PADRENRO-299844 format. One record per residue (C-alpha): residue number from 1; x, y, z. Coordinates in nm, 4 decimals. Each point is the difference from the previous one (the first is absolute). Example, Ala and Ser with C-alpha at 12.3 -4.5 7.8 and 13.67 -1.06 7.14 Angstrom:
residues 2
(1,(1.2300,-0.4500,0.7800))
(2,(0.1370,0.3440,-0.0660))
***
This chain:
residues 558
(1,(5.0736,2.6225,3.2201))
(2,(-0.2495,-0.2268,0.1846))
(3,(-0.3886,0.0627,-0.0689))
(4,(-0.2115,-0.0081,0.3068))
(5,(-0.2001,-0.3648,0.0090))
(6,(-0.2978,0.1409,0.0748))
(7,(-0.0263,0.1855,-0.3906))
(8,(0.1740,-0.3744,-0.1225))
(9,(-0.2847,-0.2410,0.1717))
(10,(-0.3254,-0.0467,-0.1412))
(11,(-0.2856,0.0504,0.1627))
(12,(-0.3320,-0.1204,-0.0409))
(13,(-0.2769,0.2541,-0.0165))
(14,(-0.3189,-0.2235,-0.0154))
(15,(-0.0539,-0.4092,-0.0343))
(16,(-0.2847,-0.0568,-0.1905))
(17,(-0.3001,-0.1677,0.0517))
(18,(-0.4272,0.0706,-0.0775))
(19,(0.1424,-0.1273,-0.3218))
(20,(-0.2056,-0.3181,-0.1536))
(21,(0.1939,-0.2985,-0.0800))
(22,(-0.0388,-0.0881,-0.4169))
(23,(-0.2771,-0.2555,-0.1200))
(24,(0.1577,-0.3152,-0.0821))
(25,(0.0256,-0.3371,0.1393))
(26,(-0.3953,-0.0851,-0.0753))
(27,(-0.1809,-0.2479,-0.1757))
(28,(-0.2172,0.2828,-0.2508))
(29,(-0.3207,-0.2715,-0.1271))
(30,(-0.0315,-0.0510,0.4333))
(31,(-0.0599,0.4280,0.0457))
(32,(-0.2151,0.0431,-0.3306))
(33,(-0.3111,-0.1389,0.1547))
(34,(-0.1455,0.1868,-0.2816))
(35,(0.1601,-0.2090,-0.2327))
(36,(-0.0829,-0.2859,0.1313))
(37,(-0.4023,-0.0088,0.0839))
(38,(0.0104,0.0779,-0.3626))
(39,(0.1525,-0.2978,-0.1193))
(40,(-0.2282,-0.1789,0.2662))
(41,(-0.3030,0.1800,-0.2117))
(42,(0.1307,-0.0419,-0.3222))
(43,(0.1638,-0.3904,0.0362))
(44,(-0.0733,-0.1586,0.3570))
(45,(0.1641,-0.3112,-0.1128))
(46,(0.2794,0.1843,-0.0974))
(47,(0.3583,-0.1318,0.1475))
(48,(0.1906,0.3255,0.1298))
(49,(0.3290,-0.1935,0.1144))
(50,(0.2392,0.1440,-0.3147))
(51,(-0.1901,0.3311,0.0755))
(52,(0.1054,-0.0411,0.3641))
(53,(0.3662,-0.1009,-0.0442))
(54,(-0.0046,0.3367,-0.2795))
(55,(-0.1228,0.2173,0.2851))
(56,(0.2537,-0.1008,0.2253))
(57,(0.2763,0.0148,-0.2724))
(58,(-0.1122,0.3591,-0.0725))
(59,(-0.0515,0.1492,0.2930))
(60,(0.4413,-0.1285,0.0780))
(61,(0.2214,0.2322,0.1432))
(62,(0.1816,-0.1605,-0.3458))
(63,(-0.2345,0.0349,-0.2333))
(64,(-0.0709,0.3791,0.1031))
(65,(0.4049,0.0663,0.0242))
(66,(-0.0005,-0.1766,-0.3879))
(67,(-0.2782,0.2569,-0.0815))
(68,(0.1855,0.2889,0.0931))
(69,(0.3160,-0.1163,-0.1426))
(70,(-0.1498,-0.0710,-0.3665))
(71,(-0.1573,0.3481,0.0079))
(72,(0.2395,0.2474,0.1593))
(73,(0.2768,-0.2475,-0.2856))
(74,(-0.1450,0.0726,-0.3332))
(75,(0.0272,-0.1676,-0.3393))
(76,(0.2567,0.1208,-0.1726))
(77,(0.0232,-0.0141,-0.3903))
(78,(0.3575,-0.1123,-0.1421))
(79,(-0.1103,0.0495,-0.3871))
(80,(0.3504,-0.0989,-0.1026))
(81,(0.2661,-0.2719,0.1307))
(82,(0.4198,0.0880,0.0688))
(83,(0.0871,-0.0808,-0.3164))
(84,(-0.3201,0.1905,-0.1771))
(85,(-0.2070,-0.2271,-0.1253))
(86,(-0.4042,0.1088,0.0392))
(87,(-0.1238,-0.2021,0.2871))
(88,(-0.3090,0.1659,0.1258))
(89,(-0.0010,-0.1633,0.3653))
(90,(-0.1618,0.1512,0.3291))
(91,(0.2118,-0.1416,0.3325))
(92,(-0.2522,0.0282,0.2883))
(93,(0.1200,-0.0636,0.3932))
(94,(0.0084,-0.3794,0.1026))
(95,(-0.2735,0.1016,0.1929))
(96,(-0.2154,0.1196,-0.2648))
(97,(0.0401,-0.3986,-0.1682))
(98,(-0.0786,-0.1370,0.3529))
(99,(-0.3374,0.1905,0.0072))
(100,(-0.0739,-0.1567,-0.3103))
(101,(0.0982,-0.3450,0.1501))
(102,(-0.1929,-0.0241,0.2353))
(103,(-0.3448,0.1879,-0.2230))
(104,(0.0577,-0.2654,-0.2458))
(105,(0.0332,-0.3080,0.2575))
(106,(-0.2937,0.1166,0.1196))
(107,(-0.2361,0.0115,-0.3333))
(108,(-0.0494,0.3550,-0.0708))
(109,(0.0616,-0.0031,-0.2959))
(110,(-0.1314,-0.2387,-0.2773))
(111,(-0.0414,-0.2894,0.2036))
(112,(-0.4323,0.0447,0.0355))
(113,(-0.0013,-0.1591,-0.3349))
(114,(0.0885,-0.3122,0.0144))
(115,(-0.1843,-0.0320,0.3499))
(116,(-0.3480,-0.0475,0.1784))
(117,(-0.2646,0.2093,0.0467))
(118,(0.0480,0.2042,0.2537))
(119,(0.4063,0.0512,-0.0991))
(120,(-0.1103,0.4215,-0.1480))
(121,(-0.1371,0.0552,0.3128))
(122,(0.2542,-0.1752,0.2144))
(123,(0.2314,0.1987,-0.1957))
(124,(-0.0941,0.3096,0.0352))
(125,(0.0146,-0.0135,0.3485))
(126,(0.3655,-0.0799,0.0052))
(127,(0.0416,0.2760,-0.2228))
(128,(-0.1815,0.2281,0.2633))
(129,(0.2589,-0.1734,0.2538))
(130,(0.3533,0.0654,-0.2213))
(131,(-0.1224,0.3566,-0.0737))
(132,(-0.0178,0.1203,0.3346))
(133,(0.3632,-0.0146,0.0144))
(134,(0.0999,0.0524,-0.3735))
(135,(-0.2143,0.1093,-0.2526))
(136,(0.2490,0.0777,-0.2731))
(137,(0.1318,-0.3526,-0.0920))
(138,(-0.3498,-0.0468,-0.0481))
(139,(0.0289,0.1480,-0.3391))
(140,(0.1307,-0.3399,-0.2010))
(141,(-0.1954,-0.2591,0.2129))
(142,(-0.3169,0.1939,-0.1166))
(143,(0.0626,0.0267,-0.3300))
(144,(0.1108,-0.3670,-0.0243))
(145,(-0.3159,-0.1221,0.1299))
(146,(-0.2426,0.2261,-0.2100))
(147,(0.1836,-0.0931,-0.3189))
(148,(-0.1074,-0.3414,0.0135))
(149,(-0.4366,0.0194,-0.1438))
(150,(0.2107,0.2425,-0.3443))
(151,(0.2754,-0.2943,-0.0472))
(152,(-0.2154,-0.1956,0.0259))
(153,(-0.0379,0.0895,-0.3557))
(154,(0.2709,-0.2100,-0.1495))
(155,(-0.0036,-0.3309,0.0726))
(156,(0.3538,-0.0663,-0.1078))
(157,(0.1503,0.2955,0.2555))
(158,(-0.2104,-0.0800,0.2937))
(159,(0.0132,-0.3643,-0.0632))
(160,(0.4016,0.0780,0.0881))
(161,(0.0381,0.2803,0.1861))
(162,(-0.2816,-0.0478,0.1926))
(163,(0.1349,-0.2866,0.2789))
(164,(0.2991,0.2890,0.0738))
(165,(-0.2829,0.2715,0.0770))
(166,(-0.1162,-0.1957,0.2574))
(167,(0.3020,-0.1444,0.1400))
(168,(0.1159,0.1007,0.3560))
(169,(0.3420,-0.0015,0.0401))
(170,(0.1128,0.3012,-0.1222))
(171,(0.2549,0.0990,-0.2077))
(172,(0.2073,0.3429,-0.0581))
(173,(0.2348,-0.1203,-0.1643))
(174,(0.0501,0.1693,-0.4069))
(175,(-0.0437,-0.2901,-0.2630))
(176,(-0.1921,-0.1491,-0.2994))
(177,(-0.3478,-0.1583,0.1303))
(178,(0.0807,-0.3955,-0.0064))
(179,(0.3175,0.0681,0.2271))
(180,(-0.2942,0.1812,0.2717))
(181,(-0.1670,-0.2227,0.3197))
(182,(-0.2694,0.2740,-0.0107))
(183,(-0.0139,0.3058,-0.2538))
(184,(-0.2302,0.3461,0.0472))
(185,(-0.1794,0.1780,-0.2593))
(186,(-0.0423,0.4283,-0.0201))
(187,(-0.2142,0.2254,-0.1801))
(188,(0.0683,0.2816,-0.2517))
(189,(-0.2745,0.2241,-0.1397))
(190,(0.0551,0.3660,0.0849))
(191,(0.1164,0.2189,-0.2264))
(192,(0.1641,0.3610,0.0397))
(193,(-0.3259,0.1450,-0.2036))
(194,(-0.2590,-0.2179,0.0934))
(195,(-0.0610,-0.0704,0.3179))
(196,(-0.3412,-0.1687,0.1285))
(197,(-0.0640,0.0687,-0.4092))
(198,(0.2046,-0.3475,-0.0593))
(199,(-0.1785,0.0561,-0.3701))
(200,(0.2631,0.2527,-0.0514))
(201,(0.2535,-0.1760,-0.0062))
(202,(0.2690,0.0314,-0.2738))
(203,(0.2411,-0.3302,0.0621))
(204,(-0.0502,-0.1954,-0.3480))
(205,(-0.0025,-0.4067,-0.0695))
(206,(0.0904,-0.1098,-0.3448))
(207,(-0.0668,-0.3747,-0.0536))
(208,(0.3658,-0.1960,-0.0081))
(209,(-0.0559,-0.3480,-0.0668))
(210,(-0.2045,-0.3463,0.1964))
(211,(0.1986,-0.2298,0.2405))
(212,(-0.1064,-0.2565,0.2854))
(213,(-0.0978,0.2917,0.2319))
(214,(-0.2466,0.1150,-0.3606))
(215,(-0.0620,0.3591,-0.1046))
(216,(0.3599,0.1811,0.0371))
(217,(0.0530,0.3904,-0.0113))
(218,(0.2537,0.1958,-0.0352))
(219,(-0.0610,0.3185,0.2624))
(220,(0.1428,0.3850,-0.0038))
(221,(-0.1228,0.2762,0.2087))
(222,(0.0177,0.0694,0.3641))
(223,(-0.2362,-0.0220,0.3579))
(224,(0.0238,0.2376,0.2096))
(225,(-0.0832,-0.1972,0.3080))
(226,(0.1357,-0.3070,-0.0387))
(227,(0.0341,-0.1394,0.4139))
(228,(0.1962,-0.2932,0.0997))
(229,(0.2183,-0.0192,-0.2889))
(230,(0.2196,-0.3154,0.1732))
(231,(-0.2664,-0.2111,-0.1038))
(232,(-0.0293,-0.2779,-0.1968))
(233,(-0.2597,0.1147,-0.3195))
(234,(-0.2058,0.2390,-0.0005))
(235,(-0.3865,0.0670,-0.1656))
(236,(0.0203,0.3536,-0.2503))
(237,(-0.2313,0.1250,-0.2214))
(238,(0.1358,0.1646,-0.3091))
(239,(-0.2109,0.1186,-0.3373))
(240,(-0.0514,-0.2411,-0.3053))
(241,(-0.1974,0.0526,-0.3107))
(242,(-0.2782,-0.1154,0.2050))
(243,(0.0020,0.2138,0.3058))
(244,(0.1917,-0.0811,0.2641))
(245,(0.1341,-0.3321,0.1423))
(246,(0.1104,-0.1680,0.3478))
(247,(0.3387,-0.1971,-0.1250))
(248,(0.2291,-0.2319,0.2524))
(249,(0.3289,0.1802,0.0318))
(250,(0.2748,-0.2213,0.1838))
(251,(0.3267,0.1503,0.1040))
(252,(0.1812,-0.3257,-0.1113))
(253,(-0.0914,-0.1475,-0.3792))
(254,(-0.0610,-0.3402,-0.0172))
(255,(0.3059,-0.0303,-0.1490))
(256,(0.2056,0.1252,0.3525))
(257,(0.0882,0.3663,-0.1378))
(258,(-0.0698,0.3084,0.1302))
(259,(-0.3441,0.1497,-0.1722))
(260,(0.0457,0.3520,-0.0834))
(261,(-0.1992,0.1772,0.2737))
(262,(0.2464,0.2832,0.0845))
(263,(-0.0653,0.1900,0.3579))
(264,(-0.0026,0.3634,-0.0274))
(265,(0.0229,0.1118,0.4026))
(266,(-0.1248,-0.0941,0.3220))
(267,(-0.3162,0.1992,0.1056))
(268,(0.0825,0.2265,0.3046))
(269,(-0.3360,-0.0637,0.1822))
(270,(-0.1549,0.1591,0.3423))
(271,(-0.0559,-0.3049,0.1441))
(272,(0.0207,-0.3981,-0.1670))
(273,(0.4068,0.0050,0.0475))
(274,(0.0761,-0.3260,0.0496))
(275,(-0.2012,-0.1289,-0.2974))
(276,(0.2280,0.1392,-0.3818))
(277,(-0.2714,0.1922,-0.2074))
(278,(0.1859,0.1399,-0.3547))
(279,(-0.0103,0.0442,-0.3444))
(280,(0.0699,-0.1520,-0.3097))
(281,(0.0876,-0.0203,-0.3255))
(282,(-0.1386,-0.2681,-0.2370))
(283,(0.2940,-0.0387,-0.3384))
(284,(-0.1615,-0.2366,-0.2220))
(285,(-0.1087,-0.2200,0.3611))
(286,(-0.1329,-0.3519,-0.0546))
(287,(-0.3009,-0.0533,0.1324))
(288,(-0.2730,-0.2433,-0.0872))
(289,(-0.4135,0.0477,-0.0244))
(290,(-0.2380,-0.0814,0.2516))
(291,(-0.3339,-0.0719,-0.1021))
(292,(-0.1730,0.1560,-0.2514))
(293,(0.1703,0.2799,-0.2240))
(294,(-0.1015,0.3628,0.0548))
(295,(-0.2082,-0.0894,0.3306))
(296,(0.2545,0.1035,0.2110))
(297,(-0.2335,0.2101,0.2400))
(298,(-0.2375,-0.3356,0.0922))
(299,(0.3436,-0.1171,0.1289))
(300,(0.1168,0.2173,0.1762))
(301,(-0.3461,0.0841,0.1672))
(302,(0.0089,-0.3411,0.1227))
(303,(0.3348,0.0527,0.1755))
(304,(-0.1467,0.3235,0.1413))
(305,(-0.2626,-0.0940,0.2107))
(306,(0.2666,-0.2333,0.1745))
(307,(0.2630,0.2600,0.0484))
(308,(-0.2723,0.1798,0.1378))
(309,(-0.1320,-0.2769,0.2617))
(310,(0.3576,0.0447,0.0875))
(311,(0.0472,0.3633,0.0385))
(312,(-0.2874,0.0001,0.3018))
(313,(0.1412,-0.3313,0.1402))
(314,(0.3225,0.1480,0.0847))
(315,(-0.0876,0.3701,0.0667))
(316,(-0.2983,-0.2188,0.2460))
(317,(0.3207,-0.1023,0.1067))
(318,(0.1823,0.3211,0.0834))
(319,(-0.3130,0.1508,0.2036))
(320,(0.0458,-0.3103,0.1479))
(321,(0.3676,0.0092,0.1008))
(322,(-0.0586,0.4270,0.1052))
(323,(-0.3127,-0.0581,0.1972))
(324,(0.2412,-0.2432,0.1742))
(325,(0.2857,0.1658,0.0419))
(326,(-0.1858,0.3081,0.1577))
(327,(-0.1615,-0.2441,0.2272))
(328,(0.3184,-0.1294,0.1122))
(329,(0.1210,0.3515,0.0385))
(330,(-0.3122,0.1746,0.1933))
(331,(0.0063,-0.2715,0.2427))
(332,(0.3006,0.0869,0.1326))
(333,(0.0635,0.3151,-0.0443))
(334,(-0.0919,0.2767,0.2692))
(335,(-0.1901,0.3638,0.0154))
(336,(-0.0575,0.1253,0.2715))
(337,(0.0233,-0.2719,0.2665))
(338,(-0.1792,-0.2844,-0.2075))
(339,(0.0225,-0.2006,-0.3405))
(340,(-0.0672,0.1882,-0.3093))
(341,(-0.2238,-0.2680,-0.0641))
(342,(-0.2501,0.0465,0.2745))
(343,(-0.0056,0.4025,-0.1050))
(344,(-0.3466,0.0338,-0.0817))
(345,(0.0177,0.1696,-0.2982))
(346,(0.2772,-0.2211,-0.1212))
(347,(-0.1715,-0.2704,0.1225))
(348,(-0.3119,0.0996,-0.3211))
(349,(0.2919,0.1146,-0.2688))
(350,(0.0821,-0.4073,0.0865))
(351,(-0.2463,-0.1475,-0.0286))
(352,(-0.1338,0.1569,-0.2796))
(353,(0.3558,-0.1167,-0.2192))
(354,(-0.1065,-0.3406,0.1148))
(355,(-0.3719,0.0220,-0.1663))
(356,(0.2241,0.0393,-0.3103))
(357,(0.2392,-0.2236,-0.0152))
(358,(-0.2735,-0.2420,0.1052))
(359,(-0.2202,0.0954,-0.3356))
(360,(0.2534,0.0123,-0.2000))
(361,(0.1232,-0.3570,0.1081))
(362,(-0.3789,-0.0589,-0.0854))
(363,(-0.0491,0.1512,-0.2825))
(364,(0.3662,-0.1866,-0.1848))
(365,(-0.0606,-0.3324,0.1044))
(366,(-0.3512,-0.0437,-0.0949))
(367,(0.1483,0.1199,-0.3691))
(368,(0.2649,-0.2967,0.0562))
(369,(-0.3301,-0.2105,0.0745))
(370,(-0.1429,0.0988,-0.3444))
(371,(0.3055,-0.0376,-0.1562))
(372,(0.0274,-0.3690,0.1498))
(373,(-0.3122,-0.1093,-0.1149))
(374,(-0.0402,0.1688,-0.2992))
(375,(0.3516,-0.1874,-0.1110))
(376,(-0.1379,-0.3011,0.1617))
(377,(-0.3630,-0.1022,-0.1798))
(378,(-0.0028,0.2850,-0.2027))
(379,(-0.3017,0.1334,0.2574))
(380,(-0.1876,0.2366,-0.1584))
(381,(-0.1420,0.2100,0.2795))
(382,(0.3827,0.0256,0.1429))
(383,(0.0920,0.1078,-0.3469))
(384,(-0.2278,0.2594,0.0147))
(385,(0.0806,0.1267,0.3701))
(386,(0.4019,-0.0132,-0.1678))
(387,(-0.0764,0.2617,-0.2683))
(388,(-0.1948,0.1791,0.1736))
(389,(0.1766,-0.0051,0.3679))
(390,(0.3533,0.0167,-0.1486))
(391,(0.0375,0.3682,-0.0866))
(392,(-0.1777,0.0577,0.3103))
(393,(0.1791,-0.0710,0.2089))
(394,(0.3094,0.0756,-0.1556))
(395,(-0.1172,0.3641,0.0343))
(396,(-0.0818,0.0440,0.3037))
(397,(0.3062,-0.2234,0.2096))
(398,(0.1707,0.1130,-0.2415))
(399,(-0.0832,0.3768,0.0995))
(400,(-0.0431,-0.0621,0.3665))
(401,(0.3688,-0.1464,0.0683))
(402,(0.1665,0.3503,-0.0891))
(403,(-0.2809,0.1511,0.2553))
(404,(0.0297,-0.2282,0.2843))
(405,(0.3768,-0.0538,-0.0087))
(406,(0.0627,0.4072,0.0849))
(407,(-0.2083,-0.0857,0.2781))
(408,(0.1472,-0.2449,0.1405))
(409,(0.3514,0.2286,-0.0393))
(410,(-0.1922,0.2580,0.1740))
(411,(-0.0444,-0.2248,0.2667))
(412,(0.3700,-0.0946,0.0748))
(413,(0.1123,0.3482,-0.0717))
(414,(0.3169,0.0831,-0.1017))
(415,(0.1746,-0.3980,0.0195))
(416,(-0.3193,-0.0739,-0.2207))
(417,(0.1833,0.2572,-0.2445))
(418,(0.3563,-0.0625,-0.0201))
(419,(0.1573,-0.2885,-0.2075))
(420,(0.2716,-0.0894,0.2349))
(421,(0.2586,-0.1465,-0.2626))
(422,(-0.3884,-0.2304,-0.0578))
(423,(-0.0668,-0.1169,0.3176))
(424,(-0.2682,0.2649,0.0007))
(425,(-0.2765,-0.2704,-0.1467))
(426,(-0.2787,0.2841,-0.0025))
(427,(0.1618,0.2900,-0.1757))
(428,(0.0953,-0.3560,-0.3022))
(429,(-0.3684,-0.0650,0.0022))
(430,(-0.1068,0.3479,-0.0209))
(431,(0.2427,0.0572,-0.3419))
(432,(-0.1152,-0.3481,-0.1379))
(433,(-0.3965,0.0603,0.0245))
(434,(-0.0511,0.2302,-0.2725))
(435,(0.1584,-0.2537,-0.2446))
(436,(-0.3772,-0.2460,-0.0115))
(437,(-0.2039,0.2626,0.0287))
(438,(0.2096,0.1007,-0.3647))
(439,(0.0859,-0.3423,-0.1581))
(440,(-0.2284,-0.2190,-0.2157))
(441,(-0.2148,0.3299,-0.0271))
(442,(-0.0544,0.3096,0.2105))
(443,(-0.3527,0.1467,0.1329))
(444,(-0.1382,0.0729,-0.2938))
(445,(0.0848,-0.2704,-0.1838))
(446,(-0.1669,-0.2739,0.2541))
(447,(-0.3541,0.2445,-0.0022))
(448,(-0.0428,0.0100,-0.3685))
(449,(0.1620,-0.4357,-0.0033))
(450,(-0.3525,-0.0252,0.3011))
(451,(-0.2701,0.1860,-0.3157))
(452,(0.1452,-0.2210,-0.2242))
(453,(-0.0703,-0.2746,0.1622))
(454,(-0.3380,0.0919,0.1461))
(455,(-0.0318,0.0493,-0.3655))
(456,(0.0949,-0.3821,-0.1101))
(457,(-0.1208,-0.1709,0.2600))
(458,(-0.3395,-0.0200,0.2024))
(459,(0.1687,0.0547,0.3620))
(460,(-0.3118,0.1746,0.1303))
(461,(-0.1366,-0.3385,0.1273))
(462,(0.3529,-0.1595,0.1151))
(463,(0.0347,0.3877,0.2310))
(464,(-0.2739,-0.0318,0.1319))
(465,(0.0446,-0.3972,0.1278))
(466,(0.3197,0.1329,0.1186))
(467,(-0.1050,0.2575,0.2032))
(468,(-0.3686,-0.1546,0.1343))
(469,(0.0802,-0.1929,0.3088))
(470,(0.0963,0.3261,0.1506))
(471,(-0.2293,0.1674,-0.0894))
(472,(-0.2978,0.0872,0.2819))
(473,(0.2152,0.0117,0.1811))
(474,(0.1499,0.3588,-0.0212))
(475,(-0.2213,0.2910,-0.0771))
(476,(0.3227,0.1980,-0.1799))
(477,(0.0854,-0.3038,-0.1401))
(478,(-0.3765,-0.0698,-0.1342))
(479,(0.0208,0.3749,-0.1769))
(480,(0.4120,-0.0578,-0.1878))
(481,(-0.1847,-0.3172,-0.1020))
(482,(-0.2995,0.1227,-0.1545))
(483,(0.1927,0.2550,-0.1279))
(484,(0.2811,-0.1493,-0.1927))
(485,(-0.2633,-0.2713,-0.1306))
(486,(-0.1190,0.2687,-0.1854))
(487,(0.2903,0.1579,-0.1040))
(488,(0.0547,-0.3581,-0.1275))
(489,(-0.3039,-0.0449,-0.1569))
(490,(0.0344,0.3316,-0.2104))
(491,(0.3654,0.0182,-0.0462))
(492,(0.1184,0.3769,0.0643))
(493,(0.1768,0.2384,-0.1971))
(494,(0.3969,-0.0229,-0.0167))
(495,(0.0453,0.3061,0.1862))
(496,(-0.2019,-0.2024,0.3162))
(497,(0.1945,-0.3274,0.0003))
(498,(0.2917,0.0637,0.2014))
(499,(-0.3528,0.0640,0.3015))
(500,(-0.1390,-0.3007,-0.0304))
(501,(0.3306,-0.2072,-0.0638))
(502,(0.0498,0.1226,0.3647))
(503,(-0.3396,-0.0207,0.1122))
(504,(0.0053,-0.3964,-0.1560))
(505,(0.2740,-0.0903,0.2417))
(506,(-0.0762,0.1428,0.2867))
(507,(-0.3630,-0.1587,0.0116))
(508,(0.1321,-0.3126,-0.1747))
(509,(0.2781,-0.0047,0.3307))
(510,(-0.2583,0.0627,0.2803))
(511,(-0.2290,-0.2953,-0.1581))
(512,(0.3972,-0.2314,0.0718))
(513,(-0.0237,0.1061,0.3049))
(514,(-0.3042,-0.0348,0.1044))
(515,(0.0801,-0.4082,-0.0799))
(516,(0.3515,0.0065,0.1162))
(517,(0.0759,0.1995,0.2944))
(518,(-0.1646,0.0765,0.3132))
(519,(-0.2865,0.2699,0.0416))
(520,(0.1833,0.2203,0.1579))
(521,(0.1860,0.0767,-0.3149))
(522,(-0.2945,-0.0365,-0.2606))
(523,(-0.1330,0.2809,0.1912))
(524,(0.2651,0.1606,0.0488))
(525,(0.0430,-0.0045,-0.3950))
(526,(-0.3190,0.0852,-0.0524))
(527,(0.0029,0.3366,0.2243))
(528,(0.3246,0.1715,-0.1316))
(529,(-0.0216,-0.0646,-0.4005))
(530,(-0.3399,-0.0496,-0.1064))
(531,(-0.2021,0.2272,0.3295))
(532,(0.2929,0.2505,0.1525))
(533,(0.1886,0.0691,-0.4064))
(534,(0.2902,0.0249,0.2353))
(535,(0.3189,0.1513,-0.2197))
(536,(0.2662,-0.0565,0.2465))
(537,(0.1122,-0.2815,0.2023))
(538,(-0.1018,0.0615,0.4020))
(539,(-0.3421,0.1080,-0.0613))
(540,(-0.2005,-0.3267,0.2107))
(541,(-0.3432,0.1395,0.1970))
(542,(0.1125,-0.0915,0.4605))
(543,(-0.2795,-0.3393,-0.0644))
(544,(0.2390,-0.1712,-0.2062))
(545,(0.1357,-0.2770,0.1388))
(546,(0.3454,0.0659,-0.0394))
(547,(0.2251,-0.1868,0.1906))
(548,(-0.2331,-0.3683,-0.1521))
(549,(0.1291,0.1599,-0.3194))
(550,(0.3731,0.0943,0.1077))
(551,(0.0594,-0.3623,0.1657))
(552,(-0.1688,-0.1367,-0.3559))
(553,(0.2785,0.1336,-0.1452))
(554,(0.2833,-0.0134,0.3073))
(555,(0.3476,-0.1835,-0.1906))
(556,(0.1189,-0.3212,0.1919))
(557,(0.3485,-0.0862,0.1337))
(558,(0.1503,-0.2999,-0.0592))
***
């Protein structure tokens, strides 16, 4: 029996139209006027050629595809080889290694520690650009950056490892440190029973002997979160008779044999899919003391200030990418016979999002400036600013990230919610956002850290100096600054610490916007954040210069 051709021939029921094109092949640095103006304000002599090159690379279709592949093909743990030998190796997709190679090539890891003043600022800007395209691979990059000050407390280890921790030719091979072109480092602090309370850690260290690297100890215990387990070494915390201490734990021992680090499993996470987070056990693993025995908390706090900086930076980068995706979509999508971006209510939402993104960029980069200047020349003023701003920036920017991305996803609609085999970039950003708020201390930890900083440094004068450029320029700003400085002077009770952290973040952002952004940006920010106190995006008043704000935020194309 012959079938009727009318039933066997496929027919097109529609053509695809009114859909936005992929957002790719634009220069992320050239598009980011907020970042450019912040850099010009803080360091006008900075040569931005390297950032321009990185912006072009991370905006390219090739790197966007590598980001997709690295997240779709999650890391795989191999505990044993096919002969039964314990190997504890994690296999990554080739795109992960290509992304890591790009990060090291552009000096986003430990390179700034051996470069000229301004390198930490330039590195911070580069980290934001990289995070726009792929943030998960930045975990080992950030930790390699953050361990350097602590590692310097053991001169022998630092002199051996330091040059390769700053090397820019990435080496993915699982080999002893002396056979590789570049090295990366991770951290292992968190245990099941402790979480943020590392003093509750139970991992034990017992003195073994002394060798060329100093005091060698045997480690027995576990870590509940052990990120990037394929790094070449880790800084961990373990208990000694004198208390919690910091140790250097390599994957390979100096004689080339594997250390006793057993990876139990990889974490099945909401986001951060390209990065391998694991649980590990130490069975008499060998490690070397870093710094003074019993003062591990102090070593960890040094690292924490730097990883918290990177939390703020990468969140600001993710926010910028979410905004760019949304602007790109609403420029092309038409509703009721005109572009979505032209619809008055949508324009209000988009302009409000643009304000939030620029404010996050300004605050994160100001913290990077404080790190740079306090590390290069021991600037006392910037050391105080760094101490105060670290918990503020980490708390507020990372808190806003999830709310921000939910709104951008809503602007795009159903397509923003769809994963599409990893091509749904907005969905990946949304899943990534909560991590930075949790990692390296959640909101309460940051608020408490701000209170501690107010007790430990004379911060009121420094804060007043930071906020003074914008005083007298907006009545609500002046009122908010007076309240903040009064609270800083009296140091509120713990229960009010989150309120102070938020208010300090807002006035600090406003002061920075006054100095480095157009007047309409500063005015709109003060009106919406300090006067109107908007609890959702899109409540800007009708006298705000929406078109000017949006034009400033628009992505550029190659």
